[in-house]
DSSP file (Angstrom, degrees, kcal/mol; ACC not computed):
  #  RESIDUE AA STRUCTURE BP1 BP2  ACC     N-H-->O    O-->H-N    N-H-->O    O-->H-N    TCO  KAPPA ALPHA  PHI   PSI    X-CA   Y-CA   Z-CA
    1    1 A M              0   0    0      0, 0.0     2,-0.6     0, 0.0    80,-0.1   0.000 360.0 360.0 360.0 137.5  100.6  190.5   58.4
    2    2 A I        -     0   0    0      9,-0.0     5,-0.1     5,-0.0     3,-0.1  -0.824 360.0-142.3 -94.0 124.3  103.5  192.0   56.4
    3    3 A L    >   -     0   0    0     -2,-0.6     3,-2.4     1,-0.1     0, 0.0  -0.580  37.9 -82.9 -82.8 149.5  102.6  193.3   53.0
    4    4 A P  T 3  S+     0   0    0      0, 0.0    -1,-0.1     0, 0.0     3,-0.1  -0.259 117.2  10.9 -53.5 131.1  105.1  192.9   50.1
    5    5 A G  T 3  S+     0   0    0      1,-0.3     2,-0.3    -3,-0.1     7,-0.0   0.488 114.5  95.3  80.5   2.4  107.7  195.7   50.2
    6    6 A R    <   +     0   0    0     -3,-2.4    -1,-0.3     2,-0.1    -4,-0.0  -0.797  53.2  49.0-123.2 165.6  106.5  196.9   53.6
    7    7 A G  S    S-     0   0    0     -2,-0.3     5,-0.0    -3,-0.1    -5,-0.0  -0.298  97.0 -23.1  98.0 175.6  107.6  196.3   57.2
    8    8 A P     >  -     0   0    0      0, 0.0     4,-2.5     0, 0.0     3,-0.3  -0.261  59.4-124.5 -60.6 144.4  111.0  196.5   58.9
    9    9 A R  H  > S+     0   0    0      1,-0.2     4,-2.5     2,-0.2     5,-0.2   0.885 109.7  53.1 -58.1 -42.9  114.0  196.0   56.5
   10   10 A W  H  > S+     0   0    0      1,-0.2     4,-1.8     2,-0.2    -1,-0.2   0.863 111.4  46.4 -63.6 -35.3  115.4  193.0   58.6
   11   11 A L  H  > S+     0   0    0     -3,-0.3     4,-2.7     2,-0.2     5,-0.2   0.887 110.6  51.5 -75.6 -38.3  112.1  191.2   58.4
   12   12 A R  H  X S+     0   0    0     -4,-2.5     4,-2.2     2,-0.2    -2,-0.2   0.906 110.2  50.9 -61.4 -40.5  111.6  191.8   54.7
   13   13 A W  H  < S+     0   0    0     -4,-2.5    -2,-0.2    -5,-0.2    -1,-0.2   0.929 111.7  47.4 -60.9 -45.0  115.1  190.4   54.2
   14   14 A L  H >< S+     0   0    0     -4,-1.8     3,-1.1     1,-0.2     5,-0.3   0.923 115.6  43.8 -62.9 -45.4  114.2  187.3   56.2
   15   15 A L  H 3< S+     0   0    0     -4,-2.7     3,-0.3     1,-0.2    -1,-0.2   0.792 116.9  46.0 -72.3 -28.0  110.9  186.8   54.4
   16   16 A D  T 3< S+     0   0    0     -4,-2.2    -1,-0.2    -5,-0.2    -2,-0.2   0.143  77.6 112.4 -99.3  19.5  112.4  187.4   51.0
   17   17 A S  S <  S-     0   0    0     -3,-1.1    -1,-0.2     1,-0.1    -2,-0.1   0.454  92.9-105.8 -76.6   1.3  115.5  185.2   51.5
   18   18 A G  S    S+     0   0    0      1,-0.3    -1,-0.1    -3,-0.3    -2,-0.1   0.398  74.9 138.9  92.4  -4.5  114.4  182.6   49.0
   19   19 A V        -     0   0    0     -5,-0.3    -1,-0.3     1,-0.1    -2,-0.1  -0.614  62.8-109.2 -73.5 129.3  113.4  180.0   51.6
   20   20 A P        -     0   0    0      0, 0.0     2,-0.5     0, 0.0    -1,-0.1  -0.346  32.2-139.3 -61.7 137.5  110.1  178.4   50.4
   21   21 A R        -     0   0    0     -6,-0.0     2,-0.3    -3,-0.0     3,-0.0  -0.853  19.6-172.4-103.5 132.3  107.2  179.4   52.5
   22   22 A L        -     0   0    0     -2,-0.5     2,-0.1     2,-0.0    35,-0.1  -0.785  37.2 -90.1-114.2 161.2  104.5  176.9   53.6
   23   23 A V     >  -     0   0    0     -2,-0.3     4,-2.7    33,-0.1     3,-0.3  -0.464  49.6-107.5 -65.4 146.1  101.3  177.4   55.4
   24   24 A L  H  > S+     0   0    0     29,-0.9     4,-2.6     1,-0.2     5,-0.3   0.860 116.0  46.1 -49.5 -52.9  101.9  177.2   59.1
   25   25 A N  H  > S+     0   0    0      1,-0.2     4,-2.3     2,-0.2    -1,-0.2   0.923 115.8  46.6 -58.6 -44.8  100.2  173.8   59.7
   26   26 A D  H  > S+     0   0    0     -3,-0.3     4,-2.4     2,-0.2    -1,-0.2   0.879 112.1  50.4 -66.9 -38.5  101.9  172.2   56.7
   27   27 A A  H  X S+     0   0    0     -4,-2.7     4,-2.2     2,-0.2    -1,-0.2   0.917 112.8  45.8 -66.7 -42.9  105.3  173.7   57.6
   28   28 A L  H  X S+     0   0    0     -4,-2.6     4,-2.3    -5,-0.2    -2,-0.2   0.881 112.3  51.3 -67.3 -37.7  105.1  172.3   61.2
   29   29 A F  H  X S+     0   0    0     -4,-2.3     4,-2.2    -5,-0.3    -2,-0.2   0.926 111.3  47.7 -63.7 -44.5  103.9  168.9   59.9
   30   30 A A  H  X S+     0   0    0     -4,-2.4     4,-2.2     1,-0.2    -2,-0.2   0.889 110.9  51.8 -63.6 -39.6  106.9  168.8   57.5
   31   31 A A  H  X S+     0   0    0     -4,-2.2     4,-2.8     2,-0.2    -1,-0.2   0.902 108.3  51.8 -63.6 -40.5  109.2  169.8   60.4
   32   32 A A  H  X S+     0   0    0     -4,-2.3     4,-1.8     2,-0.2    -2,-0.2   0.926 109.2  49.6 -61.4 -45.1  107.8  167.0   62.6
   33   33 A I  H  < S+     0   0    0     -4,-2.2     4,-0.4     1,-0.2    -1,-0.2   0.912 114.0  46.0 -60.4 -42.8  108.4  164.4   59.8
   34   34 A D  H >< S+     0   0    0     -4,-2.2     3,-1.2     1,-0.2    -2,-0.2   0.914 112.9  48.4 -68.2 -42.9  112.0  165.6   59.4
   35   35 A L  H >< S+     0   0    0     -4,-2.8     3,-1.7     1,-0.3    -1,-0.2   0.743  96.8  71.5 -71.7 -22.2  112.7  165.7   63.2
   36   36 A E  T 3< S+     0   0    0     -4,-1.8    -1,-0.3     1,-0.3    -2,-0.2   0.719  86.6  67.7 -63.5 -19.4  111.3  162.2   63.6
   37   37 A K  T <  S+     0   0    0     -3,-1.2    -1,-0.3    -4,-0.4    -2,-0.2   0.640  86.7  87.8 -75.5 -14.2  114.4  160.9   61.8
   38   38 A R  S <  S-     0   0    0     -3,-1.7     6,-0.0    -4,-0.2    -3,-0.0  -0.409  97.0 -79.5 -82.6 161.9  116.6  162.0   64.7
   39   39 A K    >   -     0   0    0      1,-0.1     3,-1.5    -2,-0.1    -1,-0.1  -0.265  38.5-121.5 -58.7 145.5  117.3  159.9   67.8
   40   40 A L  T 3  S+     0   0    0      1,-0.3    -1,-0.1    -3,-0.1     4,-0.1   0.848 111.1  55.6 -58.8 -37.2  114.5  159.8   70.3
   41   41 A E  T 3  S+     0   0    0      2,-0.1     2,-0.4     0, 0.0    -1,-0.3   0.549  84.7 102.8 -78.0  -5.2  116.8  161.1   73.1
   42   42 A T  S <  S-     0   0    0     -3,-1.5     2,-0.2     1,-0.1    -4,-0.1  -0.640  81.6-116.3 -78.4 129.0  117.7  164.2   71.0
   43   43 A R        -     0   0    0     -2,-0.4     2,-0.5     1,-0.0    30,-0.1  -0.457  32.9-159.6 -65.6 133.1  115.9  167.3   72.2
   44   44 A K        +     0   0    0     28,-0.5    30,-2.3    -2,-0.2     2,-0.3  -0.959  19.5 159.9-124.5 118.0  113.6  168.5   69.4
   45   45 A I  E     -a   74   0A   0     -2,-0.5     2,-0.4    28,-0.2    30,-0.2  -0.964  22.8-153.8-131.3 153.5  112.3  172.1   69.2
   46   46 A V  E     -a   75   0A   0     28,-2.7    30,-3.0    -2,-0.3     2,-0.6  -0.995   7.0-154.9-123.2 130.7  110.9  174.1   66.3
   47   47 A I  E     -a   76   0A   0     -2,-0.4     2,-0.5    28,-0.2    30,-0.2  -0.937  15.1-164.0-106.2 121.3  111.1  177.9   66.3
   48   48 A V  E     -a   77   0A   0     28,-3.0    30,-3.2    -2,-0.6     2,-0.6  -0.891  14.6-164.8-109.2 130.0  108.4  179.4   64.2
   49   49 A I  E     +a   78   0A   0     -2,-0.5     2,-0.3    28,-0.2    30,-0.2  -0.966  42.0 134.4-108.4 114.0  108.3  183.0   63.0
   50   50 A S  E     -a   79   0A   0     28,-2.0    30,-1.9    -2,-0.6    31,-0.6  -0.976  66.6-132.5-156.7 160.9  104.8  183.6   61.9
   51   51 A D        -     0   0    0     -2,-0.3    31,-0.3    28,-0.2    32,-0.2   0.371  60.8-114.4 -95.8   0.3  101.7  185.8   61.9
   52   52 A G        +     0   0    0      1,-0.3    39,-0.3    29,-0.1     2,-0.2   0.559  64.7 148.0  82.9   8.8   99.7  182.7   62.8
   53   53 A Q        +     0   0    0      1,-0.1   -29,-0.9    38,-0.1    -1,-0.3  -0.580  18.0 171.3 -80.6 139.6   97.7  182.6   59.5
   54   54 A V    >   +     0   0    0     -2,-0.2     3,-1.4   -31,-0.1    -1,-0.1   0.251  18.2 146.5-131.9  12.6   96.8  179.1   58.3
   55   55 A A  T 3  S+     0   0    0      1,-0.2   -31,-0.1   -31,-0.0    -2,-0.0  -0.272  72.3  17.2 -57.8 133.0   94.4  179.6   55.4
   56   56 A G  T 3  S+     0   0    0      1,-0.2    -1,-0.2   -33,-0.1     2,-0.2   0.640  83.9 160.1  84.7  16.0   94.7  176.9   52.7
   57   57 A A    <   -     0   0    0     -3,-1.4    -1,-0.2     1,-0.1     4,-0.1  -0.475  36.0-154.1 -74.6 140.3   96.6  174.3   54.8
   58   58 A A  S    S+     0   0    0     -2,-0.2     2,-0.4   -35,-0.1    -1,-0.1   0.833  83.2  60.4 -77.8 -34.4   96.6  170.7   53.7
   59   59 A Q  S    S-     0   0    0      1,-0.0   -33,-0.1     4,-0.0   -34,-0.1  -0.758  85.7-129.0 -96.2 140.1   97.1  169.5   57.3
   60   60 A S     >  -     0   0    0     -2,-0.4     4,-2.4     1,-0.1     5,-0.2  -0.387  22.9-111.7 -80.9 163.9   94.6  170.3   60.0
   61   61 A L  H  > S+     0   0    0      1,-0.2     4,-3.1     2,-0.2     5,-0.2   0.918 119.0  50.3 -57.9 -45.3   95.5  171.8   63.3
   62   62 A Q  H  > S+     0   0    0      2,-0.2     4,-2.7     1,-0.2     5,-0.2   0.919 110.7  47.8 -64.2 -44.8   94.6  168.5   65.1
   63   63 A Q  H  > S+     0   0    0      2,-0.2     4,-2.0     1,-0.2    -1,-0.2   0.927 116.7  43.9 -60.6 -44.7   96.7  166.4   62.7
   64   64 A T  H  X S+     0   0    0     -4,-2.4     4,-2.3     2,-0.2    -2,-0.2   0.930 114.2  48.5 -68.9 -46.2   99.7  168.7   63.1
   65   65 A R  H  X S+     0   0    0     -4,-3.1     4,-2.6    -5,-0.2     5,-0.2   0.927 112.3  49.3 -59.1 -46.3   99.4  169.1   66.9
   66   66 A D  H  X S+     0   0    0     -4,-2.7     4,-2.8    -5,-0.2    -1,-0.2   0.883 110.4  50.7 -62.4 -38.9   99.0  165.3   67.4
   67   67 A R  H  X S+     0   0    0     -4,-2.0     4,-1.9    -5,-0.2    -1,-0.2   0.914 111.7  47.5 -65.4 -42.7  102.1  164.6   65.2
   68   68 A L  H  <>S+     0   0    0     -4,-2.3     5,-2.6     2,-0.2     4,-0.3   0.921 114.9  45.4 -64.2 -44.5  104.2  167.1   67.2
   69   69 A V  H ><5S+     0   0    0     -4,-2.6     3,-1.4     1,-0.2    -2,-0.2   0.930 112.6  50.9 -64.9 -45.8  103.0  165.7   70.5
   70   70 A Q  H 3<5S+     0   0    0     -4,-2.8    -1,-0.2     1,-0.3    -2,-0.2   0.866 113.4  45.5 -59.2 -37.5  103.6  162.1   69.4
   71   71 A S  T 3<5S-     0   0    0     -4,-1.9    -1,-0.3    -5,-0.2    -2,-0.2   0.390 111.2-122.0 -89.6   2.8  107.1  163.0   68.2
   72   72 A Q  T < 5 +     0   0    0     -3,-1.4   -28,-0.5    -4,-0.3     2,-0.5   0.911  56.7 155.2  57.2  48.2  107.9  164.9   71.4
   73   73 A I      < -     0   0    0     -5,-2.6     2,-0.3    -6,-0.1   -28,-0.2  -0.919  34.2-144.4-109.6 127.6  108.6  168.2   69.6
   74   74 A Q  E     -a   45   0A   0    -30,-2.3   -28,-2.7    -2,-0.5     2,-0.5  -0.711   9.1-147.2 -90.4 141.1  108.3  171.5   71.3
   75   75 A V  E     -a   46   0A   0     20,-0.3    27,-0.5    -2,-0.3     2,-0.4  -0.943  14.2-176.8-111.6 122.6  107.0  174.5   69.4
   76   76 A Y  E     -a   47   0A   0    -30,-3.0   -28,-3.0    -2,-0.5     2,-0.4  -0.958  14.0-161.2-111.6 135.5  108.3  178.0   70.3
   77   77 A A  E     -ab  48 103A   0     25,-2.6    27,-2.7    -2,-0.4     2,-0.5  -0.928  18.0-163.1-124.1 143.7  106.7  180.9   68.3
   78   78 A V  E     -ab  49 104A   0    -30,-3.2   -28,-2.0    -2,-0.4     2,-0.3  -0.987  25.0-141.5-119.9 117.4  107.7  184.4   67.6
   79   79 A T  E     +ab  50 105A   0     25,-3.0    27,-2.3    -2,-0.5   -28,-0.2  -0.570  26.7 175.0 -85.1 141.0  104.8  186.5   66.3
   80   80 A V  S    S+     0   0    0    -30,-1.9   -29,-0.2    -2,-0.3     2,-0.1   0.203  72.5  35.6-121.2  10.2  105.2  189.1   63.6
   81   81 A G  S    S-     0   0    0    -31,-0.6     3,-0.4   -80,-0.1     4,-0.2  -0.349 113.3 -59.0-134.4-144.8  101.5  189.9   63.3
   82   82 A I  S >> S+     0   0    0    -31,-0.3     4,-1.2     1,-0.2     3,-0.6   0.345  95.5 105.1 -92.7   6.5   98.5  190.1   65.5
   83   83 A A  T 34 S+     0   0    0      1,-0.3     4,-0.4   -32,-0.2     3,-0.3   0.846  78.8  54.2 -58.1 -35.2   98.7  186.5   66.8
   84   84 A L  T >4 S+     0   0    0     -3,-0.4     3,-1.1     1,-0.2    -1,-0.3   0.865 104.7  54.9 -66.9 -34.3  100.0  187.7   70.2
   85   85 A L  T <4 S+     0   0    0     -3,-0.6    -1,-0.2     1,-0.3    -2,-0.2   0.784  97.9  63.0 -69.1 -26.2   97.0  190.0   70.5
   86   86 A E  T >< S-     0   0    0     -4,-1.2     3,-1.4    -3,-0.3    -1,-0.3   0.615  92.0-167.2 -73.1 -11.4   94.6  187.1   70.0
   87   87 A G  G X   -     0   0    0     -3,-1.1     3,-2.1    -4,-0.4     6,-0.3  -0.264  58.7  -3.7  63.5-142.3   96.0  185.6   73.2
   88   88 A R  G 3  S+     0   0    0      1,-0.3    -1,-0.2    -3,-0.1     9,-0.1   0.558 127.7  65.9 -66.6  -8.4   95.3  182.0   74.1
   89   89 A T  G <  S+     0   0    0     -3,-1.4    -1,-0.3    -6,-0.1    -2,-0.2   0.586  76.9 110.0 -87.4  -9.8   93.0  181.6   71.1
   90   90 A S  S <> S-     0   0    0     -3,-2.1     4,-1.9    -7,-0.2     3,-0.2  -0.359  74.9-130.8 -65.5 142.2   95.9  182.0   68.7
   91   91 A I  H  > S+     0   0    0    -39,-0.3     4,-2.4     1,-0.2     5,-0.2   0.826 110.1  59.3 -62.0 -31.1   97.0  178.9   66.8
   92   92 A L  H  > S+     0   0    0      1,-0.2     4,-2.5     2,-0.2    -1,-0.2   0.913 106.0  46.8 -63.9 -41.6  100.5  179.7   67.8
   93   93 A H  H  > S+     0   0    0     -6,-0.3     4,-2.9     2,-0.2     5,-0.2   0.851 109.0  56.5 -66.4 -34.4   99.5  179.5   71.5
   94   94 A T  H  X S+     0   0    0     -4,-1.9     4,-2.0     2,-0.2    -2,-0.2   0.947 111.6  41.3 -62.3 -48.7   97.6  176.2   70.7
   95   95 A Y  H  X S+     0   0    0     -4,-2.4     4,-1.6     2,-0.2   -20,-0.3   0.930 117.2  47.6 -65.2 -45.5  100.8  174.6   69.3
   96   96 A A  H  X>S+     0   0    0     -4,-2.5     5,-2.2     1,-0.2     4,-1.2   0.922 113.5  47.6 -63.0 -44.2  103.0  176.0   72.1
   97   97 A G  H  <5S+     0   0    0     -4,-2.9    65,-0.8     1,-0.2     3,-0.2   0.887 111.9  49.4 -64.7 -39.9  100.7  175.0   74.8
   98   98 A A  H  <5S+     0   0    0     -4,-2.0    65,-0.6    -5,-0.2    -1,-0.2   0.795 119.6  36.9 -69.7 -28.2  100.2  171.4   73.5
   99   99 A T  H  <5S-     0   0    0     -4,-1.6    62,-0.4    62,-0.2    -1,-0.2   0.468 113.4-106.3-107.1  -3.3  103.9  170.8   73.1
  100  100 A G  T  <5S+     0   0    0     -4,-1.2    -3,-0.2    60,-0.5    61,-0.2   0.641  80.9 119.8  87.1  14.6  105.3  172.6   76.2
  101  101 A G      < -     0   0    0     -5,-2.2     2,-0.3    -6,-0.3   -25,-0.2   0.083  51.7-129.9 -91.0-153.7  106.7  175.6   74.2
  102  102 A D        -     0   0    0    -27,-0.5   -25,-2.6    57,-0.1     2,-0.4  -0.958   5.1-125.2-156.6 168.3  105.9  179.3   74.4
  103  103 A V  E     -b   77   0A   0     -2,-0.3     2,-0.3   -27,-0.2   -25,-0.2  -0.981  24.2-178.8-127.0 135.7  105.0  182.3   72.3
  104  104 A Y  E     -b   78   0A   0    -27,-2.7   -25,-3.0    -2,-0.4     2,-0.3  -0.921  29.5-109.4-130.8 155.4  106.8  185.7   72.2
  105  105 A S  E     +b   79   0A   0     -2,-0.3    10,-0.2   -27,-0.2   -25,-0.1  -0.634  28.7 174.8 -82.9 141.6  106.3  188.9   70.3
  106  106 A G        +     0   0    0    -27,-2.3     6,-0.1    -2,-0.3    -1,-0.1  -0.181  29.6 134.9-136.7  42.7  108.7  189.8   67.6
  107  107 A R  S    S+     0   0    0    -26,-0.1     2,-0.3     4,-0.1   -27,-0.1   0.624  75.1  18.9 -75.2 -12.8  107.1  193.0   66.2
  108  108 A N  S  > S-     0   0    0     -3,-0.1     4,-2.4     1,-0.1     5,-0.2  -0.913  91.5 -94.3-145.6 175.9  110.5  194.9   66.1
  109  109 A Q  H  > S+     0   0    0     -2,-0.3     4,-2.5     1,-0.2     5,-0.2   0.898 121.7  49.0 -63.3 -42.8  114.2  194.0   66.1
  110  110 A N  H  > S+     0   0    0      1,-0.2     4,-2.4     2,-0.2    -1,-0.2   0.914 112.9  47.8 -63.5 -42.2  114.6  194.4   69.9
  111  111 A A  H  > S+     0   0    0      2,-0.2     4,-2.3     1,-0.2    -1,-0.2   0.886 111.3  51.5 -65.2 -38.3  111.6  192.2   70.6
  112  112 A M  H  X S+     0   0    0     -4,-2.4     4,-2.3     2,-0.2    -2,-0.2   0.928 110.8  47.4 -64.2 -45.5  112.8  189.6   68.1
  113  113 A E  H  X S+     0   0    0     -4,-2.5     4,-2.0     1,-0.2    -2,-0.2   0.910 112.9  49.0 -62.7 -42.1  116.2  189.5   69.8
  114  114 A A  H  X S+     0   0    0     -4,-2.4     4,-2.4     2,-0.2    -1,-0.2   0.885 109.4  53.3 -64.2 -38.8  114.7  189.2   73.2
  115  115 A A  H  X S+     0   0    0     -4,-2.3     4,-2.6   -10,-0.2    -2,-0.2   0.936 109.8  46.4 -63.1 -47.1  112.4  186.4   72.0
  116  116 A F  H  X S+     0   0    0     -4,-2.3     4,-2.4     1,-0.2     5,-0.2   0.874 111.5  52.9 -64.3 -36.4  115.3  184.3   70.7
  117  117 A S  H  X S+     0   0    0     -4,-2.0     4,-2.0    -5,-0.2    -1,-0.2   0.926 111.7  45.3 -63.3 -45.0  117.2  184.9   73.9
  118  118 A R  H  X S+     0   0    0     -4,-2.4     4,-2.8     2,-0.2     5,-0.2   0.901 111.8  52.3 -65.4 -41.2  114.3  183.7   76.0
  119  119 A I  H  X S+     0   0    0     -4,-2.6     4,-2.7     1,-0.2     5,-0.2   0.942 111.5  45.2 -62.3 -47.6  113.7  180.7   73.8
  120  120 A T  H  X S+     0   0    0     -4,-2.4     4,-1.6     1,-0.2    -1,-0.2   0.881 113.4  51.3 -65.6 -35.8  117.3  179.6   74.0
  121  121 A E  H  X S+     0   0    0     -4,-2.0     4,-1.3    -5,-0.2    -2,-0.2   0.927 112.4  45.9 -64.8 -44.7  117.3  180.1   77.8
  122  122 A Q  H  < S+     0   0    0     -4,-2.8     3,-0.5     1,-0.2    -2,-0.2   0.924 111.9  50.9 -63.3 -44.5  114.1  178.1   78.2
  123  123 A A  H  < S+     0   0    0     -4,-2.7     3,-0.4     1,-0.2    -1,-0.2   0.817 109.8  51.7 -64.9 -29.5  115.4  175.3   76.0
  124  124 A R  H  < S+     0   0    0     -4,-1.6     2,-0.6     1,-0.2    -1,-0.2   0.776 107.6  52.3 -77.0 -27.2  118.6  175.1   77.9
  125  125 A H  S  < S+     0   0    0     -4,-1.3     2,-0.3    -3,-0.5    -1,-0.2  -0.588  80.7 128.8-114.3  69.2  117.0  174.8   81.4
  126  126 A Q        -     0   0    0     -2,-0.6     2,-0.4    -3,-0.4    -3,-0.0  -0.879  42.2-150.8-122.2 153.7  114.5  172.0   81.0
  127  127 A Y        -     0   0    0     -2,-0.3     2,-0.6     2,-0.0    -2,-0.0  -0.929  12.2-142.1-117.0 147.3  113.8  168.8   83.0
  128  128 A V        -     0   0    0     -2,-0.4     2,-0.4     2,-0.0    -2,-0.0  -0.953  15.6-164.2-111.1 120.4  112.5  165.7   81.4
  129  129 A L        -     0   0    0     -2,-0.6     2,-0.3     2,-0.0    -2,-0.0  -0.866   7.5-149.1-103.2 135.6  110.0  163.8   83.6
  130  130 A G        +     0   0    0     -2,-0.4     2,-0.3     2,-0.0    -2,-0.0  -0.791  17.1 175.7-105.3 149.4  109.2  160.2   82.8
  131  131 A Y        -     0   0    0     -2,-0.3     2,-0.6     2,-0.0    -2,-0.0  -0.976  17.3-156.8-151.4 134.5  105.9  158.5   83.4
  132  132 A V        -     0   0    0     -2,-0.3     2,-0.2     2,-0.0    -2,-0.0  -0.965  21.0-141.5-114.9 118.6  104.6  155.0   82.5
  133  133 A S        -     0   0    0     -2,-0.6    -2,-0.0     1,-0.1     0, 0.0  -0.539  12.9-163.1 -79.9 140.4  100.9  154.8   82.4
  134  134 A N        +     0   0    0     -2,-0.2     2,-0.2     2,-0.1    -1,-0.1   0.291  59.3 111.6-101.6   7.9   99.1  151.7   83.7
  135  135 A N        -     0   0    0      1,-0.0     2,-0.4     2,-0.0    -2,-0.1  -0.524  63.2-135.6 -75.6 147.2   96.0  152.6   81.7
  136  136 A E        -     0   0    0     -2,-0.2     2,-0.7    32,-0.0    -2,-0.1  -0.836   3.0-138.2-104.8 145.1   95.0  150.4   78.8
  137  137 A V        -     0   0    0     -2,-0.4    32,-0.3    30,-0.2    30,-0.0  -0.910  17.7-173.1-100.3 116.4   93.9  151.6   75.5
  138  138 A K        +     0   0    0     -2,-0.7     2,-0.2    30,-0.1    -1,-0.1   0.323  59.3  58.8 -97.1   7.8   91.0  149.4   74.4
  139  139 A R  S    S-     0   0    0      2,-0.3     4,-0.1     1,-0.1    -2,-0.1  -0.755  88.1-105.5-129.4 177.8   90.5  150.7   70.9
  140  140 A E  S    S+     0   0    0     -2,-0.2    -1,-0.1    27,-0.1    -3,-0.0   0.819  96.2  70.1 -74.5 -32.2   92.5  151.0   67.7
  141  141 A L  S    S-     0   0    0      1,-0.1    -2,-0.3    26,-0.1    25,-0.0  -0.502  92.0 -98.9 -88.2 155.3   93.1  154.8   67.9
  142  142 A P        -     0   0    0      0, 0.0     2,-0.4     0, 0.0    25,-0.2  -0.291  33.1-129.6 -68.4 158.9   95.3  156.5   70.5
  143  143 A V  E     -C  166   0B   0     23,-2.6    23,-3.0    -4,-0.1     2,-0.6  -0.908  14.4-126.1-110.8 137.3   93.8  158.1   73.6
  144  144 A V  E     -C  165   0B   0     -2,-0.4     2,-0.4    21,-0.2    21,-0.2  -0.738  27.7-167.5 -83.6 123.0   94.6  161.7   74.6
  145  145 A R  E     -C  164   0B   0     19,-3.0    19,-2.3    -2,-0.6     2,-0.2  -0.924  14.6-131.6-111.4 135.7   95.8  161.7   78.2
  146  146 A T  E     -C  163   0B   0     -2,-0.4     2,-0.4    17,-0.2    17,-0.3  -0.541  13.3-148.0 -87.0 153.7   96.1  165.0   80.1
  147  147 A I        -     0   0    0     15,-2.5     2,-0.5    -2,-0.2    13,-0.1  -0.977  10.7-172.6-122.6 132.4   99.2  166.0   82.1
  148  148 A D        -     0   0    0     -2,-0.4     2,-0.5     2,-0.0    14,-0.1  -0.974   5.6-171.3-126.3 116.0   99.1  168.1   85.3
  149  149 A V        +     0   0    0     -2,-0.5     2,-0.3     9,-0.1     9,-0.1  -0.925   8.3 176.8-110.9 128.8  102.5  169.3   86.7
  150  150 A R        -     0   0    0     -2,-0.5     2,-0.3     2,-0.0    -2,-0.0  -0.950  11.0-164.8-129.5 149.6  102.6  171.0   90.1
  151  151 A V        -     0   0    0     -2,-0.3     5,-0.0     5,-0.1     7,-0.0  -0.954  18.8-146.5-129.9 153.9  105.4  172.2   92.2
  152  152 A N  S    S+     0   0    0     -2,-0.3    -1,-0.1     2,-0.1    -2,-0.0   0.465  73.7  95.4 -95.4  -3.5  105.5  173.2   95.9
  153  153 A R  S >  S-     0   0    0      1,-0.0     3,-1.0     2,-0.0    -2,-0.1  -0.795  73.7-131.7 -94.2 120.0  108.1  176.0   95.5
  154  154 A P  T 3  S+     0   0    0      0, 0.0     3,-0.1     0, 0.0    -2,-0.1  -0.333  85.0  33.2 -67.6 150.0  106.7  179.5   95.0
  155  155 A G  T 3  S+     0   0    0      1,-0.3     2,-0.3    -2,-0.0    -2,-0.0   0.381  83.2 127.1  90.2  -3.6  108.0  181.7   92.2
  156  156 A L    <   -     0   0    0     -3,-1.0     2,-0.5    -5,-0.0    -1,-0.3  -0.674  48.3-147.7 -87.9 141.9  108.6  178.9   89.7
  157  157 A S        -     0   0    0     -2,-0.3     2,-0.5    -3,-0.1    -1,-0.0  -0.934  13.0-160.0-108.8 128.2  107.2  179.1   86.3
  158  158 A I        -     0   0    0     -2,-0.5     2,-0.5    -9,-0.1    -9,-0.1  -0.929  13.5-179.5-115.3 126.7  106.2  175.9   84.6
  159  159 A H        +     0   0    0     -2,-0.5     2,-0.3   -59,-0.1   -57,-0.1  -0.992  24.8 152.1-117.6 123.4  105.7  175.3   80.9
  160  160 A H        -     0   0    0     -2,-0.5   -60,-0.5   -63,-0.1     2,-0.2  -0.976  51.6 -86.4-148.6 161.1  104.8  171.8   80.0
  161  161 A R        -     0   0    0    -62,-0.4   -63,-0.2    -2,-0.3   -62,-0.2  -0.472  33.0-148.4 -64.5 137.4  103.0  169.8   77.5
  162  162 A K  S    S+     0   0    0    -65,-0.8   -15,-2.5    -2,-0.2     2,-0.3   0.632  71.0   2.4 -87.2 -15.1   99.3  169.6   78.4
  163  163 A S  E     -C  146   0B   0    -65,-0.6     2,-0.3   -17,-0.3   -17,-0.2  -0.972  57.0-152.7-159.1 169.8   98.6  166.1   77.0
  164  164 A Y  E     -C  145   0B   0    -19,-2.3   -19,-3.0    -2,-0.3     2,-0.5  -0.958  25.7-112.8-144.5 163.8  100.2  163.1   75.3
  165  165 A L  E     -C  144   0B   0     -2,-0.3     2,-0.6   -21,-0.2   -21,-0.2  -0.880  22.8-158.5-101.8 125.1   98.9  160.4   73.1
  166  166 A Q  E     -C  143   0B   0    -23,-3.0   -23,-2.6    -2,-0.5   -96,-0.0  -0.915  12.9-153.0-104.1 124.4   98.8  156.9   74.5
  167  167 A Y        -     0   0    0     -2,-0.6   -30,-0.2   -25,-0.2   -26,-0.1  -0.641  22.4-101.1 -96.1 150.8   98.8  154.2   71.8
  168  168 A P        -     0   0    0      0, 0.0     2,-0.2     0, 0.0    -1,-0.1  -0.351  42.8-102.8 -66.0 148.9   97.3  150.7   72.1
  169  169 A L              0   0    0    -32,-0.3   -33,-0.0     1,-0.1     0, 0.0  -0.481 360.0 360.0 -68.6 143.1   99.7  147.9   72.7
  170  170 A R              0   0    0     -2,-0.2    -1,-0.1    -3,-0.1     0, 0.0   0.431 360.0 360.0 -98.8 360.0  100.4  145.9   69.5
């Protein structure tokens, strides 16, 4: 966490730029609502610069994650706190893993620049796989379906959404 008046000058400038700050869950939920207005075929990603703190959020992790997955929005995160040290338990990793994004460290200017370079490279080299489920949803609420992607070529790294929501037919 960056204390007021402390931390690298470039990060203090970014944080003090006058942009309203929301709690992580609420900010991601608001971004999902805004990106839902775009055409379905438009690639949608959110890049989050955060320490991963969520205290006081109006939206829960589950509500926000489900909205992002439903809207096919990928979350890429750049950590500025200890969230990277928390590893796979970090809320940033939870969002990135659920949506097919990734998490990078941004604890200094060089790391931040490298993170943005990797994010743009990843976003540029993606494949979209389609799948039509023949499973039926027998209740009113959506069902969480897991996704398992495998390749036979050694040396490839796969980042993908781990699940999707299947809604009942209307």
